[in-house]
Structure formats: structure tokens, C-alpha cells
C-alpha positions in Angstrom: 20.7 31.6 -39.3 20.6 28.1 -40.6 24.0 26.9 -41.8 24.9 28.0 -45.3 27.1 24.9 -46.0 26.3 21.4 -46.8 29.3 20.7 -44.6 30.8 18.3 -47.0 34.0 17.9 -48.9 33.2 15.5 -51.7 36.1 13.3 -52.5 36.5 11.5 -55.9 33.5 9.9 -57.4 31.2 8.8 -54.6 32.9 9.3 -51.2 31.5 12.1 -49.0 33.4 13.1 -45.9 31.8 15.4 -43.3 34.0 18.1 -41.7 33.6 17.1 -38.1 34.8 18.6 -34.8 37.6 16.1 -34.6 39.1 17.4 -37.9 39.3 21.0 -36.5 42.3 22.2 -34.5 41.2 22.2 -30.9 43.3 25.3 -29.9 42.7 27.5 -32.9 43.5 31.2 -33.2 40.1 31.5 -34.8 38.5 31.0 -31.4 40.2 34.0 -29.7 39.7 37.7 -30.5 42.8 38.5 -28.4 45.0 36.2 -30.5 43.4 37.5 -33.7 44.1 41.1 -32.7 47.8 40.3 -32.5 47.8 39.5 -36.2 45.0 41.7 -37.4 46.8 45.0 -36.6 44.5 47.2 -38.7 41.3 45.6 -37.5 40.0 44.1 -40.7 37.7 42.0 -38.6 36.0 45.2 -37.6 35.4 46.2 -41.2 33.9 42.8 -42.0 31.6 43.0 -39.0 30.5 46.5 -39.9 29.3 45.8 -43.4 25.7 46.5 -42.4 26.7 49.8 -40.9 28.6 50.7 -44.1 25.5 50.1 -46.2 23.2 52.0 -43.9 25.6 54.9 -43.8 26.1 55.0 -47.6 22.4 54.7 -48.3 21.6 57.7 -46.2 24.5 59.8 -47.3 23.9 59.2 -51.0 20.3 60.5 -50.6 21.8 63.9 -50.1 23.6 63.9 -53.6 21.8 66.1 -56.1 21.7 65.0 -59.7 19.8 66.4 -62.6 20.4 64.7 -65.9 21.6 67.1 -68.6 19.7 65.0 -71.2 18.7 61.5 -72.0 20.9 58.8 -70.4 21.3 56.2 -73.2 24.0 54.1 -71.5 26.1 53.9 -68.4 29.9 53.3 -68.1 31.6 52.8 -64.7 35.3 53.4 -64.4 36.8 51.6 -61.4 39.8 49.4 -60.5 40.2 46.6 -57.9 38.0 47.1 -54.9 36.6 50.3 -56.2 35.2 48.6 -59.3 33.5 45.8 -57.4 30.3 47.7 -56.7 29.6 48.1 -60.4 30.2 44.4 -61.0 27.6 43.5 -58.4 25.1 46.0 -59.9 25.7 44.7 -63.5 24.7 41.2 -62.6 22.3 41.7 -59.7 20.2 44.2 -61.6 20.6 42.6 -65.1 16.8 42.0 -65.4 15.8 45.5 -64.5 18.6 47.8 -65.8 16.9 50.4 -68.0 20.0 51.1 -70.2 23.2 49.3 -71.2 25.7 49.1 -68.4 29.5 48.6 -68.9 32.5 48.5 -66.6 35.9 49.8 -67.6 39.0 48.5 -65.8 41.5 50.4 -67.9 42.7 53.9 -68.9 40.3 54.6 -71.7 36.5 54.8 -72.2 34.6 53.2 -75.1 34.5 55.3 -78.3 30.7 55.6 -78.1 30.8 57.6 -74.8 29.1 61.0 -75.5 26.7 63.5 -73.9 24.1 60.8 -73.5 26.4 58.6 -71.5 26.4 58.6 -67.7 30.0 57.9 -66.5 30.5 56.9 -62.9 34.1 57.4 -61.8 34.8 55.2 -58.7 38.0 55.3 -56.7 38.1 54.8 -53.0 41.4 56.7 -52.6 40.5 59.2 -55.4 44.0 58.8 -56.8 43.7 55.7 -59.0 45.5 56.7 -62.2 43.3 54.6 -64.6 40.2 56.2 -63.2 41.7 59.7 -63.3 42.6 59.1 -67.0 39.0 58.2 -67.7 37.8 61.2 -65.8 39.6 63.6 -68.2 38.4 61.6 -71.2 34.8 61.7 -69.9 35.0 65.5 -69.5 36.4 65.9 -73.0 33.6 63.8 -74.4 31.1 66.0 -72.5 29.6 62.9 -70.7 27.3 63.2 -67.8 29.6 62.5 -64.8 29.1 61.2 -61.3 31.9 60.6 -58.8 32.4 58.1 -55.9 35.5 58.5 -53.8 36.7 59.2 -50.3 38.9 62.1 -51.3 42.0 62.6 -53.4 42.3 64.0 -56.9 39.0 62.6 -57.9 37.1 64.3 -55.2 38.9 67.6 -56.1 37.9 66.9 -59.8 34.3 66.7 -58.7 34.5 69.9 -56.7 36.3 71.8 -59.4 33.7 71.0 -62.1 30.7 70.7 -59.8 29.9 67.1 -60.7 27.5 65.3 -58.4 29.6 63.2 -56.0 29.2 60.8 -53.1 32.3 61.4 -51.0 32.7 58.5 -48.6 33.2 59.2 -44.9 34.6 55.7 -44.1 33.9 55.7 -40.4 32.8 52.0 -40.6 35.9 50.8 -42.3 38.5 50.7 -39.6 41.0 48.7 -41.6 41.2 51.6 -44.1 41.5 49.1 -47.0 39.4 49.9 -50.1 38.4 46.3 -50.7 36.9 46.2 -47.2 34.7 49.3 -47.9 32.6 47.1 -50.0 29.3 48.3 -48.4 30.2 51.9 -49.3 31.3 50.9 -52.8 28.2 48.8 -53.7 25.5 51.0 -52.0 27.2 54.2 -53.0 27.0 53.1 -56.6 23.5 51.7 -56.2 22.4 55.0 -54.7 23.9 57.1 -57.5 22.4 54.9 -60.1 19.1 55.2 -58.4 19.4 59.0 -58.4 20.0 58.7 -62.2 16.9 56.6 -62.6 18.9 53.6 -63.9 17.8 51.2 -61.2 15.3 51.3 -58.3 15.7 50.2 -54.7 13.5 50.8 -51.8 14.4 51.6 -48.2 12.6 48.4 -47.1 14.9 46.3 -49.3 18.0 48.0 -47.7 16.7 47.1 -44.3 16.3 43.5 -45.3 19.9 43.4 -46.6 21.3 44.7 -43.4 19.3 42.2 -41.4 20.6 39.4 -43.6 24.2 40.6 -43.0 23.7 40.7 -39.3 22.5 37.1 -39.4 25.5 36.2 -41.3 27.8 37.9 -38.9 26.1 36.1 -36.0 26.6 32.8 -37.7 30.2 33.3 -38.7 31.7 35.4 -36.0 34.7 34.5 -33.9 32.7 33.2 -30.9 31.0 30.5 -33.0 33.2 27.4 -32.8 34.6 25.9 -36.0 32.5 22.8 -36.1 29.3 25.0 -36.4 30.8 28.0 -38.2 30.4 28.0 -42.0 33.1 30.5 -42.7 35.6 28.7 -40.5 34.7 25.4 -42.2 35.4 27.1 -45.6 38.7 28.5 -44.4 39.9 25.0 -43.2 38.8 23.5 -46.5 40.5 26.1 -48.7 43.7 26.3 -46.7 46.9 25.5 -48.7 44.8 25.0 -51.8 43.6 27.1 -54.7 39.9 27.8 -54.3 37.8 27.9 -57.5 34.4 29.5 -56.8 31.7 28.3 -59.1 28.3 30.1 -59.3 25.9 31.6 -61.8 23.7 34.5 -62.8 23.2 37.3 -60.3 25.9 36.0 -58.0 28.7 36.7 -60.5 29.6 40.1 -59.0 29.6 38.6 -55.5 32.0 35.9 -56.7 34.2 38.7 -58.0 34.1 40.3 -54.5 35.0 37.0 -52.8 37.9 36.4 -55.2 39.3 39.9 -54.8 39.2 39.7 -51.0 40.8 36.2 -51.0 43.6 37.4 -53.3 44.4 40.4 -51.1 43.4 39.2 -47.6 44.5 35.6 -47.6 47.2 36.1 -50.2 46.0 33.1 -52.0 45.4 32.4 -55.7 41.7 32.3 -56.1 39.5 32.3 -59.2 35.8 32.2 -60.0 33.9 30.6 -62.9 30.4 31.1 -64.1 27.8 28.6 -65.2 26.7 28.0 -68.0 29.8 29.6 -69.8 32.3 27.1 -68.2 30.3 24.2 -69.5 31.5 25.1 -73.0 35.2 24.8 -72.3 36.5 24.4 -68.7 35.5 20.9 -68.1 38.0 19.5 -70.6 40.7 21.4 -68.8 40.2 19.4 -65.6 42.5 16.6 -66.9 45.8 18.5 -66.6 47.9 19.4 -64.7 47.5 16.3 -62.6 48.7 18.1 -59.6 45.6 20.2 -59.6 43.7 17.3 -58.0 45.7 17.9 -54.8 46.1 21.6 -55.0 42.6 22.8 -55.9 39.2 22.8 -54.3 36.0 23.8 -56.1 33.4 25.7 -54.1 29.9 25.5 -55.7 27.7 28.4 -54.5 24.1 27.3 -55.2 20.8 29.3 -55.1 17.2 28.2 -55.3 16.7 31.5 -57.3 18.8 30.3 -60.3 17.0 29.3 -63.4 16.3 25.5 -63.3 18.6 25.0 -66.2 21.5 26.5 -64.4 20.8 24.6 -61.2 20.9 21.4 -63.2 24.2 22.5 -64.8 25.7 23.4 -61.4 24.9 19.9 -60.1 26.3 18.1 -63.2 29.4 20.3 -63.3 30.1 19.4 -59.6 29.7 15.7 -60.5 32.2 16.0 -63.3 34.7 17.9 -61.1 34.4 15.1 -58.4 34.8 12.4 -61.1 38.0 14.2 -62.1 39.4 13.6 -58.6 39.1 17.2 -57.4 37.5 18.0 -54.0 34.4 20.1 -53.9 32.2 21.8 -51.3 28.7 23.1 -51.7 27.5 26.4 -50.3 23.7 26.8 -50.4 22.4 30.3 -50.0 19.1 30.5 -48.2 17.9 34.1 -48.3 14.7 34.8 -50.1 15.8 37.5 -52.6 18.7 37.9 -55.0 19.9 41.1 -53.3 20.0 39.4 -49.9 21.8 36.4 -51.3 24.5 38.6 -52.8 25.3 39.9 -49.4 24.8 36.5 -47.7 27.6 35.3 -50.0 29.8 38.4 -49.5 29.5 38.1 -45.7 30.4 34.4 -45.7 33.4 34.7 -47.9 34.7 37.9 -46.2 34.9 35.9 -43.0 36.3 32.9 -44.7 39.2 34.8 -46.4 39.9 36.6 -43.1 40.1 33.3 -41.2 42.4 31.9 -43.8 44.8 34.7 -43.2 44.7 34.0 -39.5 45.4 30.3 -40.1 48.3 31.3 -42.3 49.7 33.6 -39.5 49.6 36.8 -41.5 48.1 40.3 -41.2 45.5 40.4 -43.9 45.6 44.2 -44.5 49.1 45.0 -45.9 49.5 44.3 -49.6 53.3 44.7 -50.0 53.5 43.2 -53.5 50.9 45.5 -54.9 52.6 48.5 -53.1 56.0 47.5 -54.5 54.5 47.2 -58.0 53.0 50.7 -57.7 56.4 52.0 -56.6 58.2 50.4 -59.5 55.5 51.6 -61.9 55.9 55.2 -60.7 59.7 54.9 -61.4 59.1 53.7 -64.9 56.6 56.4 -65.5 59.0 59.1 -64.3 61.8 57.7 -66.5 59.6 57.6 -69.6 58.1 61.0 -69.0 54.5 59.7 -68.5 53.9 61.7 -65.3 
């Protein structure tokens, strides 16, 4: 696959500096699977490289799910938190032009008041034990909504069995890390398959084959054996190291940007954010002035596509110029696949590798999330004290 990066960090105003071989560490952990394995104890790399297999597996398994609408589906609400909600975010923006009904995502304990028997509620939790999603499950049942379930087990899978709701129960054989955020192929294509069953969206087998071929090209271009000077993901990792990446993109790539941000937060343990054109042109640019230290601590990654509306492509270029003029480094990622669906996974593959490589450069195991786990433990104590269990 041709390189996805322009290969440039654009310094203030006009200076452009190529990332060259001489700027890369000559003896890098990124060049050795053996050294990587010493840090990557849960084999997250294996999950990243198996994304195509996750998609193939999910797409075939979800075909076996039986769903017969109990009536008209007037709208769809998806309940999912963290990595379990990412599939819905990808769907919402990727299929915006073809969704047949309103599509909303809930990242909280409660459903919208309008949910009723004409609402399809998809409950998504990789573990099956996410408390916010379980709360929505009970509410959806009380409201007599039409319900589908996506989980790998836990209380949510039992909920589906008890009430005989159609469910895609993930068998995550291609997610060796065991981390929900790295089961993104299962999450996205499990949700796509269920929505297809419900007649909300349409996707053909041929399109799925094209996606998996795109991912395999991305893996080939970004894998460990490809040296840093010609590896887009490694170039990104070096560029973002010790800085806060701000991912800028538009339109159908918004969900993919959310995936990238989520994985960078949890895998590289780095503060990462994403912004969407044209919305940011109405406020964010004024915020580039302060704090002054952001000029040294941030890098803006502009993810471009030839499939954007011309107006948004112009806005992306102008926004990048303004960021550079403000003294903040930028890099351009140009996606080259021919369809929106393929570009979503081209982006997800690239940034999955980049975030993983950042963790390796930082000398950390990307899988454990000790702060999140500690938070959940403390939350459980508060719940018990307050009688919320």
C-alpha cells in the first residue's frame, strides 16, 4: 500500500521538515517482535493484526441471529460505553447518508423519553456487565422497546437469554489481548450486522471482503518488520510521543477518530482529543492563542480524504494553515482507499498501530488500565455505602 502520510511535520508558518531515517532511533524496540513481547504481555499486537479476522468472524456469526421486528422501527437508540459504544459511533457517521431512521447513541444510565415500542434499542457491552448499559436494558424493557443485544457474556447475555431477545454473543477468539477496545472489529461489524438484520442499513458481502483486504494492506504497511523510515504508523508514533495529539478530520471519519482517540487514551496512556470540521471553524481557532505552552506540547494530525465534500477539504487545508501560523506542529494523513467504509478502517488500522507503538516507546504494557480499574473499585465502594447496589 502506498504511504498514508505526507511524511511531514510542518513547523510554524512556512518551514516543512521531513521525518527522515536519521531522525529515527537506530536501535528501536519497534523493530523487534521479541522486545515488543517483553512489554506487550497480553499480546495487544495480535489483536491489532487480527482486525480483519474479527470482522470476518463477526459478519458470519451475526448472520445466524434471527430478528423479526415486532412492528415499525421508527428510530434506533444504541446504549454503549467506552470501547463497546465505538461501533455505534462509526455507524452513525459512516452511514449518515443512508440510515433509514434517526439513530442516537446513549453513553449514560438512561434512555431518551421518546423510546417506545417503535424504538429499536441495541444494548452493547463487551463484558456484558457495564452498569450504565444494564440500567438502559431494564428501562428499554419497561418501555416495551424492541431490543437487540451485543455482548461476549455477563449479565447482558443472560438478560438476552432470559427474555429471548435476539443477540450476537461475541466469541472473541481473534482478540487475544482480551481488551474490549481491541475487539473493535467485533463491535463495529456486530452492530452493522444487527442493524442490517433490522433493515436500518445495508451492506453486501463484497463490501466486507473489500474492507478486510484494505485492513490487510494496512497491516502489511505498518507492521513491526517495516522499518520506521517507511512505516506510517511508526512515523506517527514518533511524531506524537510526549505531546498531546489533536486529531482533526471531517464527515464520515468522525467515528473512526473517536476510535483512535479512545485507543490512544487507553493504550498509549496519553491525552488525545479529536475535533471535527466544519464545527471547529466556528470556535476552536480562537482558542489556539493560549496557553502558550500548547505550541510545544501539542501536535495536530489532519486526516484528509478525497471523499470529503469540496467545502470541507478547503476548510481542512485552511484550518491546518491557521494551526501552523499559530506555531503548533501539524502532520497530514491522506487516506487513499476508494470508499468511505474502506477509509474508516484504513484510518482505524493506522492509528491502532500508532498508539501501540507509542506505548512501546514509552516502555509500558498497553493493555492494563489501572486508573480505570481503580476508579471502578472506588465507585463500587461508594455505591455500596450509599445503597445503590
